[in-house]
C-alpha positions as CSV (number, residue, x, y, z in Angstrom):
1,M,18.8,-98.3,-53.7
2,L,21.2,-99.2,-56.5
3,L,20.2,-102.3,-58.5
4,Y,22.6,-104.3,-60.8
5,S,20.0,-104.4,-63.5
6,D,19.6,-100.7,-63.5
7,H,23.2,-100.1,-64.8
8,P,23.8,-101.4,-68.3
9,E,27.6,-100.9,-67.9
10,L,27.7,-103.2,-64.9
11,I,25.7,-105.8,-66.8
12,W,28.1,-105.5,-69.7
13,R,31.2,-105.8,-67.4
14,G,29.6,-108.9,-65.7
15,K,29.0,-110.5,-69.1
16,K,32.5,-109.7,-70.2
17,R,34.0,-111.1,-67.0
18,R,31.9,-114.2,-67.4
19,R,33.2,-114.7,-71.0
20,E,36.7,-114.1,-69.8
21,A,36.3,-116.6,-67.0
22,I,34.8,-119.2,-69.5
23,T,37.7,-118.5,-71.9
24,A,40.3,-118.9,-69.1
25,A,38.6,-122.0,-67.8
26,T,38.6,-123.5,-71.4
27,C,42.3,-122.6,-71.8
28,L,43.1,-124.2,-68.4
29,T,41.1,-127.3,-69.3
30,E,42.8,-127.6,-72.7
31,A,46.2,-127.1,-71.1
32,L,45.5,-129.8,-68.4
33,V,44.2,-132.2,-71.0
34,D,47.2,-131.5,-73.3
35,H,49.5,-132.1,-70.3
36,L,47.7,-135.3,-69.4
37,N,47.8,-136.4,-73.1
38,V,51.5,-135.9,-73.2
39,G,51.9,-138.2,-70.1
40,V,49.5,-140.8,-71.6
41,A,51.4,-140.6,-75.0
42,Q,54.7,-141.1,-73.1
43,A,53.3,-144.0,-71.1
44,Y,52.0,-145.5,-74.4
45,M,55.4,-145.2,-76.0
46,N,57.1,-146.7,-73.0
47,Q,54.7,-149.6,-73.1
48,R,55.4,-150.2,-76.8
49,K,59.2,-150.1,-76.1
50,L,58.7,-152.5,-73.2
51,D,56.6,-154.9,-75.4
52,H,59.4,-154.8,-78.0
53,E,62.1,-155.5,-75.4
54,V,60.0,-158.4,-74.0
55,K,59.7,-159.9,-77.5
56,T,63.4,-159.5,-78.1
57,L,64.2,-161.0,-74.7
58,Q,61.9,-163.9,-75.4
59,V,63.6,-164.6,-78.8
60,Q,67.1,-164.4,-77.2
61,A,66.0,-166.6,-74.3
62,A,64.7,-169.2,-76.7
63,Q,68.0,-169.1,-78.7
64,F,70.0,-169.4,-75.5
65,A,67.9,-172.3,-74.4
66,K,68.5,-174.0,-77.7
67,Q,72.2,-173.3,-77.6
68,T,72.3,-174.6,-74.0
69,G,70.6,-177.8,-75.0
70,Q,73.2,-178.3,-77.8
71,W,76.0,-177.7,-75.3
72,I,74.4,-180.2,-72.9
73,G,74.2,-182.7,-75.7
74,M,77.9,-182.1,-76.6
75,V,78.9,-182.6,-73.0
76,E,76.9,-185.8,-72.7
77,N,78.5,-187.1,-75.9
78,F,81.9,-186.2,-74.6
79,N,81.3,-188.0,-71.3
80,Q,80.0,-191.0,-73.2
81,A,83.2,-191.0,-75.3
82,L,85.3,-190.8,-72.2
83,K,83.5,-193.7,-70.7
84,E,84.0,-195.7,-73.9
85,I,87.7,-194.8,-73.8
86,G,87.9,-195.9,-70.2
87,D,86.1,-199.2,-71.2
88,V,88.6,-199.8,-74.0
89,E,91.5,-199.0,-71.7
90,N,90.1,-201.4,-69.1
91,W,89.6,-204.1,-71.8
92,A,93.1,-203.5,-73.1
93,R,94.5,-203.9,-69.5
94,S,92.5,-207.1,-69.1
95,I,93.8,-208.5,-72.4
96,E,97.3,-207.5,-71.5
97,L,97.0,-209.2,-68.1
98,D,95.6,-212.3,-69.7
99,M,98.4,-212.4,-72.3
100,R,101.0,-212.0,-69.6
101,T,99.4,-214.8,-67.6
102,I,99.4,-217.0,-70.8
103,A,103.0,-216.0,-71.6
104,T,104.1,-216.9,-68.0
105,A,102.3,-220.2,-68.2
106,L,103.8,-221.0,-71.5
107,E,107.3,-220.0,-70.3
108,Y,106.7,-222.2,-67.2
109,V,105.6,-225.1,-69.3
110,Y,108.5,-224.7,-71.7
111,K,111.1,-224.5,-68.9
112,G,109.5,-227.6,-67.3
113,Q,109.8,-229.5,-70.6
114,L,113.4,-228.5,-70.9
115,Q,114.3,-229.8,-67.4
116,S,112.4,-233.0,-67.8
117,A,113.8,-233.8,-71.3
118,P,116.5,-236.6,-71.3
119,S,120.0,-235.3,-72.0
């Protein structure tokens, strides 16, 4: 009967194959970890870029909100000015109507005095 322990060359080959298997497993593990690290590094870089973009977007949104507030204020001021112009126009019409009424009344009185005056 042939025993493994009886043949030193078989023992040496077995140990050699075990070392080769350990080396291959180590290389495979390192390659897998390196590949995983590349993915993690890429995800980290993408996250940093996203964070930067979010901060930029927040700043731009704040600026836009400020600018929009200014535009709203300008539009409200413009509307108020238009209302005031409308009020002045209505006031001027009212004054004009009153003046015409007074002028008509004065003309009526003047004509009445001319007719009643002795000739």
